[in-house]
CHARMM-style PDB file with segment names, atoms N, HN, CA, C and O in Angstrom:
ATOM      1  N   MET     1      55.358  10.446  12.287  1.00  0.00      PROA
ATOM      2  CA  MET     1      55.041  11.149  13.509  1.00  0.00      PROA
ATOM      3  C   MET     1      54.996  10.124  14.624  1.00  0.00      PROA
ATOM      4  O   MET     1      54.509   9.008  14.444  1.00  0.00      PROA
ATOM      5  N   GLU     2      55.509  10.518  15.775  1.00  0.00      PROA
ATOM      6  HN  GLU     2      55.905  11.424  15.921  1.00  0.00      PROA
ATOM      7  CA  GLU     2      55.459   9.631  16.933  1.00  0.00      PROA
ATOM      8  C   GLU     2      55.463  10.460  18.208  1.00  0.00      PROA
ATOM      9  O   GLU     2      55.864  11.623  18.206  1.00  0.00      PROA
ATOM     10  N   THR     3      55.014   9.849  19.290  1.00  0.00      PROA
ATOM     11  HN  THR     3      54.688   8.904  19.291  1.00  0.00      PROA
ATOM     12  CA  THR     3      55.064  10.532  20.581  1.00  0.00      PROA
ATOM     13  C   THR     3      56.289  10.045  21.330  1.00  0.00      PROA
ATOM     14  O   THR     3      56.729   8.909  21.160  1.00  0.00      PROA
ATOM     15  N   GLY     4      56.830  10.916  22.158  1.00  0.00      PROA
ATOM     16  HN  GLY     4      56.472  11.839  22.297  1.00  0.00      PROA
ATOM     17  CA  GLY     4      57.971  10.567  22.985  1.00  0.00      PROA
ATOM     18  C   GLY     4      57.513  10.049  24.331  1.00  0.00      PROA
ATOM     19  O   GLY     4      56.314   9.925  24.578  1.00  0.00      PROA
ATOM     20  N   PRO     5      58.460   9.745  25.202  1.00  0.00      PROA
ATOM     21  CA  PRO     5      58.111   9.210  26.518  1.00  0.00      PROA
ATOM     22  C   PRO     5      57.511  10.293  27.418  1.00  0.00      PROA
ATOM     23  O   PRO     5      57.739  11.486  27.216  1.00  0.00      PROA
ATOM     24  N   ALA     6      56.750   9.856  28.404  1.00  0.00      PROA
ATOM     25  HN  ALA     6      56.565   8.887  28.569  1.00  0.00      PROA
ATOM     26  CA  ALA     6      56.194  10.780  29.395  1.00  0.00      PROA
ATOM     27  C   ALA     6      57.355  11.430  30.146  1.00  0.00      PROA
ATOM     28  O   ALA     6      58.358  10.774  30.426  1.00  0.00      PROA
ATOM     29  N   TRP     7      57.222  12.699  30.469  1.00  0.00      PROA
ATOM     30  HN  TRP     7      56.407  13.231  30.241  1.00  0.00      PROA
ATOM     31  CA  TRP     7      58.312  13.410  31.153  1.00  0.00      PROA
ATOM     32  C   TRP     7      57.808  14.237  32.329  1.00  0.00      PROA
ATOM     33  O   TRP     7      58.402  15.261  32.667  1.00  0.00      PROA
ATOM     34  N   GLY     8      56.722  13.805  32.951  1.00  0.00      PROA
ATOM     35  HN  GLY     8      56.239  12.974  32.677  1.00  0.00      PROA
ATOM     36  CA  GLY     8      56.239  14.476  34.143  1.00  0.00      PROA
ATOM     37  C   GLY     8      55.151  15.494  33.886  1.00  0.00      PROA
ATOM     38  O   GLY     8      54.802  16.267  34.778  1.00  0.00      PROA
ATOM     39  N   SER     9      54.613  15.506  32.688  1.00  0.00      PROA
ATOM     40  HN  SER     9      54.896  14.878  31.963  1.00  0.00      PROA
ATOM     41  CA  SER     9      53.548  16.425  32.316  1.00  0.00      PROA
ATOM     42  C   SER     9      52.345  15.598  31.907  1.00  0.00      PROA
ATOM     43  O   SER     9      52.437  14.380  31.758  1.00  0.00      PROA
ATOM     44  N   ASP    10      51.207  16.272  31.724  1.00  0.00      PROA
ATOM     45  HN  ASP    10      51.132  17.262  31.845  1.00  0.00      PROA
ATOM     46  CA  ASP    10      50.044  15.560  31.210  1.00  0.00      PROA
ATOM     47  C   ASP    10      50.031  15.589  29.679  1.00  0.00      PROA
ATOM     48  O   ASP    10      49.035  15.212  29.061  1.00  0.00      PROA
ATOM     49  N   HSD    11      51.131  16.035  29.065  1.00  0.00      PROA
ATOM     50  HN  HSD    11      51.940  16.341  29.567  1.00  0.00      PROA
ATOM     51  CA  HSD    11      51.286  16.047  27.614  1.00  0.00      PROA
ATOM     52  C   HSD    11      52.522  15.238  27.237  1.00  0.00      PROA
ATOM     53  O   HSD    11      53.502  15.210  27.981  1.00  0.00      PROA
ATOM     54  N   PHE    12      52.473  14.590  26.096  1.00  0.00      PROA
ATOM     55  HN  PHE    12      51.676  14.612  25.492  1.00  0.00      PROA
ATOM     56  CA  PHE    12      53.626  13.868  25.575  1.00  0.00      PROA
ATOM     57  C   PHE    12      54.310  14.722  24.518  1.00  0.00      PROA
ATOM     58  O   PHE    12      53.641  15.461  23.796  1.00  0.00      PROA
ATOM     59  N   PRO    13      55.644  14.631  24.415  1.00  0.00      PROA
ATOM     60  CA  PRO    13      56.303  15.317  23.299  1.00  0.00      PROA
ATOM     61  C   PRO    13      55.928  14.619  21.990  1.00  0.00      PROA
ATOM     62  O   PRO    13      55.727  13.405  21.960  1.00  0.00      PROA
ATOM     63  N   VAL    14      55.839  15.388  20.927  1.00  0.00      PROA
ATOM     64  HN  VAL    14      56.002  16.374  20.951  1.00  0.00      PROA
ATOM     65  CA  VAL    14      55.491  14.843  19.616  1.00  0.00      PROA
ATOM     66  C   VAL    14      56.629  15.160  18.658  1.00  0.00      PROA
ATOM     67  O   VAL    14      57.079  16.303  18.581  1.00  0.00      PROA
ATOM     68  N   PHE    15      57.089  14.164  17.938  1.00  0.00      PROA
ATOM     69  HN  PHE    15      56.723  13.236  18.001  1.00  0.00      PROA
ATOM     70  CA  PHE    15      58.156  14.331  16.968  1.00  0.00      PROA
ATOM     71  C   PHE    15      57.567  14.147  15.575  1.00  0.00      PROA
ATOM     72  O   PHE    15      56.900  13.150  15.297  1.00  0.00      PROA
ATOM     73  N   ILE    16      57.820  15.117  14.708  1.00  0.00      PROA
ATOM     74  HN  ILE    16      58.362  15.927  14.934  1.00  0.00      PROA
ATOM     75  CA  ILE    16      57.287  15.078  13.351  1.00  0.00      PROA
ATOM     76  C   ILE    16      58.428  15.324  12.382  1.00  0.00      PROA
ATOM     77  O   ILE    16      59.224  16.242  12.578  1.00  0.00      PROA
ATOM     78  N   GLU    17      58.515  14.518  11.344  1.00  0.00      PROA
ATOM     79  HN  GLU    17      57.869  13.772  11.184  1.00  0.00      PROA
ATOM     80  CA  GLU    17      59.510  14.724  10.301  1.00  0.00      PROA
ATOM     81  C   GLU    17      58.813  15.315   9.086  1.00  0.00      PROA
ATOM     82  O   GLU    17      57.848  14.744   8.576  1.00  0.00      PROA
ATOM     83  N   HSD    18      59.304  16.461   8.623  1.00  0.00      PROA
ATOM     84  HN  HSD    18      60.087  16.924   9.037  1.00  0.00      PROA
ATOM     85  CA  HSD    18      58.728  17.152   7.470  1.00  0.00      PROA
ATOM     86  C   HSD    18      59.579  16.873   6.237  1.00  0.00      PROA
ATOM     87  O   HSD    18      60.798  16.723   6.319  1.00  0.00      PROA
ATOM     88  N   SER    19      58.919  16.811   5.122  1.00  0.00      PROA
ATOM     89  HN  SER    19      57.929  16.934   5.056  1.00  0.00      PROA
ATOM     90  CA  SER    19      59.616  16.658   3.852  1.00  0.00      PROA
ATOM     91  C   SER    19      58.958  17.575   2.840  1.00  0.00      PROA
ATOM     92  O   SER    19      57.782  17.408   2.517  1.00  0.00      PROA
ATOM     93  N   LEU    20      59.717  18.550   2.336  1.00  0.00      PROA
ATOM     94  HN  LEU    20      60.672  18.686   2.598  1.00  0.00      PROA
ATOM     95  CA  LEU    20      59.195  19.478   1.343  1.00  0.00      PROA
ATOM     96  C   LEU    20      59.668  19.023  -0.035  1.00  0.00      PROA
ATOM     97  O   LEU    20      60.866  18.896  -0.288  1.00  0.00      PROA
ATOM     98  N   GLU    21      58.713  18.784  -0.907  1.00  0.00      PROA
ATOM     99  HN  GLU    21      57.740  18.887  -0.702  1.00  0.00      PROA
ATOM    100  CA  GLU    21      59.035  18.318  -2.244  1.00  0.00      PROA
ATOM    101  C   GLU    21      58.440  19.260  -3.276  1.00  0.00      PROA
ATOM    102  O   GLU    21      57.238  19.522  -3.256  1.00  0.00      PROA
ATOM    103  N   PRO    22      59.270  19.771  -4.178  1.00  0.00      PROA
ATOM    104  CA  PRO    22      58.746  20.661  -5.214  1.00  0.00      PROA
ATOM    105  C   PRO    22      57.626  19.983  -6.007  1.00  0.00      PROA
ATOM    106  O   PRO    22      57.745  18.824  -6.402  1.00  0.00      PROA
ATOM    107  N   GLY    23      56.555  20.711  -6.230  1.00  0.00      PROA
ATOM    108  HN  GLY    23      56.458  21.653  -5.908  1.00  0.00      PROA
ATOM    109  CA  GLY    23      55.444  20.176  -6.999  1.00  0.00      PROA
ATOM    110  C   GLY    23      54.467  19.330  -6.214  1.00  0.00      PROA
ATOM    111  O   GLY    23      53.432  18.931  -6.749  1.00  0.00      PROA
ATOM    112  N   ALA    24      54.770  19.044  -4.954  1.00  0.00      PROA
ATOM    113  HN  ALA    24      55.610  19.368  -4.520  1.00  0.00      PROA
ATOM    114  CA  ALA    24      53.886  18.192  -4.161  1.00  0.00      PROA
ATOM    115  C   ALA    24      52.531  18.844  -3.939  1.00  0.00      PROA
ATOM    116  O   ALA    24      51.523  18.148  -3.811  1.00  0.00      PROA
ATOM    117  N   GLU    25      52.494  20.182  -3.890  1.00  0.00      PROA
ATOM    118  HN  GLU    25      53.312  20.747  -3.993  1.00  0.00      PROA
ATOM    119  CA  GLU    25      51.217  20.851  -3.643  1.00  0.00      PROA
ATOM    120  C   GLU    25      50.199  20.551  -4.741  1.00  0.00      PROA
ATOM    121  O   GLU    25      48.995  20.586  -4.487  1.00  0.00      PROA
ATOM    122  N   ALA    26      50.657  20.260  -5.939  1.00  0.00      PROA
ATOM    123  HN  ALA    26      51.635  20.232  -6.145  1.00  0.00      PROA
ATOM    124  CA  ALA    26      49.745  19.936  -7.034  1.00  0.00      PROA
ATOM    125  C   ALA    26      49.082  18.576  -6.805  1.00  0.00      PROA
ATOM    126  O   ALA    26      47.991  18.324  -7.318  1.00  0.00      PROA
ATOM    127  N   ALA    27      49.727  17.710  -6.047  1.00  0.00      PROA
ATOM    128  HN  ALA    27      50.613  17.915  -5.630  1.00  0.00      PROA
ATOM    129  CA  ALA    27      49.199  16.371  -5.809  1.00  0.00      PROA
ATOM    130  C   ALA    27      48.373  16.288  -4.534  1.00  0.00      PROA
ATOM    131  O   ALA    27      47.731  15.269  -4.279  1.00  0.00      PROA
ATOM    132  N   GLN    28      48.381  17.336  -3.739  1.00  0.00      PROA
ATOM    133  HN  GLN    28      48.902  18.164  -3.946  1.00  0.00      PROA
ATOM    134  CA  GLN    28      47.681  17.312  -2.463  1.00  0.00      PROA
ATOM    135  C   GLN    28      46.532  18.298  -2.488  1.00  0.00      PROA
ATOM    136  O   GLN    28      46.733  19.500  -2.659  1.00  0.00      PROA
ATOM    137  N   GLU    29      45.333  17.784  -2.319  1.00  0.00      PROA
ATOM    138  HN  GLU    29      45.169  16.807  -2.180  1.00  0.00      PROA
ATOM    139  CA  GLU    29      44.159  18.639  -2.309  1.00  0.00      PROA
ATOM    140  C   GLU    29      43.859  19.111  -0.898  1.00  0.00      PROA
ATOM    141  O   GLU    29      44.017  18.356   0.061  1.00  0.00      PROA
ATOM    142  N   GLU    30      43.429  20.352  -0.772  1.00  0.00      PROA
ATOM    143  HN  GLU    30      43.301  20.965  -1.551  1.00  0.00      PROA
ATOM    144  CA  GLU    30      43.029  20.886   0.519  1.00  0.00      PROA
ATOM    145  C   GLU    30      41.668  20.304   0.881  1.00  0.00      PROA
ATOM    146  O   GLU    30      40.744  20.350   0.070  1.00  0.00      PROA
ATOM    147  N   PRO    31      41.530  19.753   2.095  1.00  0.00      PROA
ATOM    148  CA  PRO    31      40.228  19.188   2.468  1.00  0.00      PROA
ATOM    149  C   PRO    31      39.179  20.296   2.623  1.00  0.00      PROA
ATOM    150  O   PRO    31      39.489  21.407   3.053  1.00  0.00      PROA
ATOM    151  N   ASP    32      37.956  19.975   2.271  1.00  0.00      PROA
ATOM    152  HN  ASP    32      37.704  19.072   1.922  1.00  0.00      PROA
ATOM    153  CA  ASP    32      36.855  20.920   2.425  1.00  0.00      PROA
ATOM    154  C   ASP    32      36.244  20.766   3.817  1.00  0.00      PROA
ATOM    155  O   ASP    32      35.948  19.657   4.260  1.00  0.00      PROA
ATOM    156  N   ALA    33      36.063  21.894   4.493  1.00  0.00      PROA
ATOM    157  HN  ALA    33      36.303  22.795   4.132  1.00  0.00      PROA
ATOM    158  CA  ALA    33      35.405  21.881   5.790  1.00  0.00      PROA
ATOM    159  C   ALA    33      33.906  22.035   5.565  1.00  0.00      PROA
ATOM    160  O   ALA    33      33.471  22.784   4.690  1.00  0.00      PROA
ATOM    161  N   ASP    34      33.120  21.313   6.371  1.00  0.00      PROA
ATOM    162  HN  ASP    34      33.474  20.705   7.081  1.00  0.00      PROA
ATOM    163  CA  ASP    34      31.675  21.495   6.256  1.00  0.00      PROA
ATOM    164  C   ASP    34      31.254  22.695   7.111  1.00  0.00      PROA
ATOM    165  O   ASP    34      32.071  23.254   7.842  1.00  0.00      PROA
ATOM    166  N   VAL    35      30.020  23.079   7.023  1.00  0.00      PROA
ATOM    167  HN  VAL    35      29.356  22.625   6.428  1.00  0.00      PROA
ATOM    168  CA  VAL    35      29.519  24.274   7.709  1.00  0.00      PROA
ATOM    169  C   VAL    35      29.737  24.170   9.220  1.00  0.00      PROA
ATOM    170  O   VAL    35      30.134  25.147   9.855  1.00  0.00      PROA
ATOM    171  N   ALA    36      29.485  23.010   9.791  1.00  0.00      PROA
ATOM    172  HN  ALA    36      29.162  22.216   9.275  1.00  0.00      PROA
ATOM    173  CA  ALA    36      29.644  22.834  11.238  1.00  0.00      PROA
ATOM    174  C   ALA    36      31.102  23.031  11.658  1.00  0.00      PROA
ATOM    175  O   ALA    36      31.371  23.646  12.689  1.00  0.00      PROA
ATOM    176  N   GLU    37      32.045  22.511  10.864  1.00  0.00      PROA
ATOM    177  HN  GLU    37      31.826  22.011  10.026  1.00  0.00      PROA
ATOM    178  CA  GLU    37      33.461  22.684  11.175  1.00  0.00      PROA
ATOM    179  C   GLU    37      33.868  24.152  11.075  1.00  0.00      PROA
ATOM    180  O   GLU    37      34.618  24.644  11.919  1.00  0.00      PROA
ATOM    181  N   GLU    38      33.385  24.851  10.058  1.00  0.00      PROA
ATOM    182  HN  GLU    38      32.776  24.452   9.372  1.00  0.00      PROA
ATOM    183  CA  GLU    38      33.706  26.269   9.900  1.00  0.00      PROA
ATOM    184  C   GLU    38      33.156  27.083  11.068  1.00  0.00      PROA
ATOM    185  O   GLU    38      33.827  27.991  11.558  1.00  0.00      PROA
ATOM    186  N   GLU    39      31.951  26.770  11.517  1.00  0.00      PROA
ATOM    187  HN  GLU    39      31.405  26.033  11.119  1.00  0.00      PROA
ATOM    188  CA  GLU    39      31.361  27.473  12.663  1.00  0.00      PROA
ATOM    189  C   GLU    39      32.162  27.204  13.933  1.00  0.00      PROA
ATOM    190  O   GLU    39      32.372  28.106  14.744  1.00  0.00      PROA
ATOM    191  N   GLN    40      32.607  25.965  14.103  1.00  0.00      PROA
ATOM    192  HN  GLN    40      32.437  25.232  13.445  1.00  0.00      PROA
ATOM    193  CA  GLN    40      33.398  25.606  15.280  1.00  0.00      PROA
ATOM    194  C   GLN    40      34.723  26.378  15.281  1.00  0.00      PROA
ATOM    195  O   GLN    40      35.144  26.880  16.324  1.00  0.00      PROA
ATOM    196  N   VAL    41      35.368  26.474  14.143  1.00  0.00      PROA
ATOM    197  HN  VAL    41      35.026  26.066  13.297  1.00  0.00      PROA
ATOM    198  CA  VAL    41      36.628  27.208  14.045  1.00  0.00      PROA
ATOM    199  C   VAL    41      36.404  28.687  14.327  1.00  0.00      PROA
ATOM    200  O   VAL    41      37.171  29.298  15.072  1.00  0.00      PROA
ATOM    201  N   ASP    42      35.361  29.269  13.741  1.00  0.00      PROA
ATOM    202  HN  ASP    42      34.738  28.773  13.136  1.00  0.00      PROA
ATOM    203  CA  ASP    42      35.057  30.683  13.987  1.00  0.00      PROA
ATOM    204  C   ASP    42      34.834  30.942  15.474  1.00  0.00      PROA
ATOM    205  O   ASP    42      35.299  31.950  16.007  1.00  0.00      PROA
ATOM    206  N   LYS    43      34.125  30.039  16.141  1.00  0.00      PROA
ATOM    207  HN  LYS    43      33.748  29.220  15.708  1.00  0.00      PROA
ATOM    208  CA  LYS    43      33.856  30.197  17.569  1.00  0.00      PROA
ATOM    209  C   LYS    43      35.153  30.114  18.376  1.00  0.00      PROA
ATOM    210  O   LYS    43      35.354  30.884  19.316  1.00  0.00      PROA
ATOM    211  N   MET    44      36.034  29.176  18.007  1.00  0.00      PROA
ATOM    212  HN  MET    44      35.871  28.550  17.244  1.00  0.00      PROA
ATOM    213  CA  MET    44      37.308  29.035  18.707  1.00  0.00      PROA
ATOM    214  C   MET    44      38.170  30.285  18.529  1.00  0.00      PROA
ATOM    215  O   MET    44      38.831  30.723  19.471  1.00  0.00      PROA
ATOM    216  N   ILE    45      38.165  30.852  17.344  1.00  0.00      PROA
ATOM    217  HN  ILE    45      37.628  30.496  16.578  1.00  0.00      PROA
ATOM    218  CA  ILE    45      38.931  32.071  17.085  1.00  0.00      PROA
ATOM    219  C   ILE    45      38.383  33.218  17.918  1.00  0.00      PROA
ATOM    220  O   ILE    45      39.147  33.951  18.548  1.00  0.00      PROA
ATOM    221  N   GLU    46      37.074  33.377  17.925  1.00  0.00      PROA
ATOM    222  HN  GLU    46      36.454  32.782  17.414  1.00  0.00      PROA
ATOM    223  CA  GLU    46      36.457  34.448  18.714  1.00  0.00      PROA
ATOM    224  C   GLU    46      36.759  34.288  20.197  1.00  0.00      PROA
ATOM    225  O   GLU    46      37.054  35.270  20.878  1.00  0.00      PROA
ATOM    226  N   ASN    47      36.689  33.059  20.705  1.00  0.00      PROA
ATOM    227  HN  ASN    47      36.449  32.261  20.152  1.00  0.00      PROA
ATOM    228  CA  ASN    47      36.974  32.811  22.111  1.00  0.00      PROA
ATOM    229  C   ASN    47      38.438  33.090  22.458  1.00  0.00      PROA
ATOM    230  O   ASN    47      38.750  33.429  23.599  1.00  0.00      PROA
ATOM    231  N   GLY    48      39.320  32.952  21.493  1.00  0.00      PROA
ATOM    232  HN  GLY    48      39.066  32.676  20.566  1.00  0.00      PROA
ATOM    233  CA  GLY    48      40.743  33.176  21.728  1.00  0.00      PROA
ATOM    234  C   GLY    48      41.176  34.619  21.628  1.00  0.00      PROA
ATOM    235  O   GLY    48      42.271  34.964  22.072  1.00  0.00      PROA
ATOM    236  N   LYS    49      40.343  35.473  21.055  1.00  0.00      PROA
ATOM    237  HN  LYS    49      39.454  35.192  20.694  1.00  0.00      PROA
ATOM    238  CA  LYS    49      40.689  36.884  20.920  1.00  0.00      PROA
ATOM    239  C   LYS    49      40.536  37.597  22.249  1.00  0.00      PROA
ATOM    240  O   LYS    49      39.615  37.311  23.013  1.00  0.00      PROA
ATOM    241  N   GLN    50      41.441  38.525  22.523  1.00  0.00      PROA
ATOM    242  HN  GLN    50      42.190  38.757  21.902  1.00  0.00      PROA
ATOM    243  CA  GLN    50      41.286  39.365  23.712  1.00  0.00      PROA
ATOM    244  C   GLN    50      40.268  40.444  23.407  1.00  0.00      PROA
ATOM    245  O   GLN    50      40.280  41.064  22.343  1.00  0.00      PROA
ATOM    246  N   LYS    51      39.410  40.643  24.349  1.00  0.00      PROA
ATOM    247  HN  LYS    51      39.400  40.139  25.213  1.00  0.00      PROA
ATOM    248  CA  LYS    51      38.407  41.689  24.193  1.00  0.00      PROA
ATOM    249  C   LYS    51      38.982  42.995  24.737  1.00  0.00      PROA
ATOM    250  O   LYS    51      39.620  42.971  25.789  1.00  0.00      PROA
ATOM    251  N   PRO    52      38.785  44.139  24.064  1.00  0.00      PROA
ATOM    252  CA  PRO    52      39.368  45.408  24.485  1.00  0.00      PROA
ATOM    253  C   PRO    52      38.986  45.843  25.899  1.00  0.00      PROA
ATOM    254  O   PRO    52      39.773  46.521  26.559  1.00  0.00      PROA
ATOM    255  N   ASP    53      37.806  45.473  26.376  1.00  0.00      PROA
ATOM    256  HN  ASP    53      37.167  44.923  25.839  1.00  0.00      PROA
ATOM    257  CA  ASP    53      37.369  45.912  27.710  1.00  0.00      PROA
ATOM    258  C   ASP    53      37.875  45.017  28.838  1.00  0.00      PROA
ATOM    259  O   ASP    53      37.534  45.257  29.997  1.00  0.00      PROA
ATOM    260  N   GLU    54      38.665  44.007  28.545  1.00  0.00      PROA
ATOM    261  HN  GLU    54      38.942  43.811  27.605  1.00  0.00      PROA
ATOM    262  CA  GLU    54      39.157  43.108  29.597  1.00  0.00      PROA
ATOM    263  C   GLU    54      40.531  43.522  30.078  1.00  0.00      PROA
ATOM    264  OT1 GLU    54      41.096  42.877  30.961  1.00  0.00      PROA
TER     265      GLU     54
END
């Protein structure tokens, strides 16, 4: 992964190379989120949802 050059924005382009390998999922464990991280994610999801009355 690398960032590209600035192009007039406050964000840099990001280049990522993916490699899919059969059986790799068995070697990669999913990280466990702690309670604080789960609460933060739930809050971000709720904040991103459109409310019907808006």
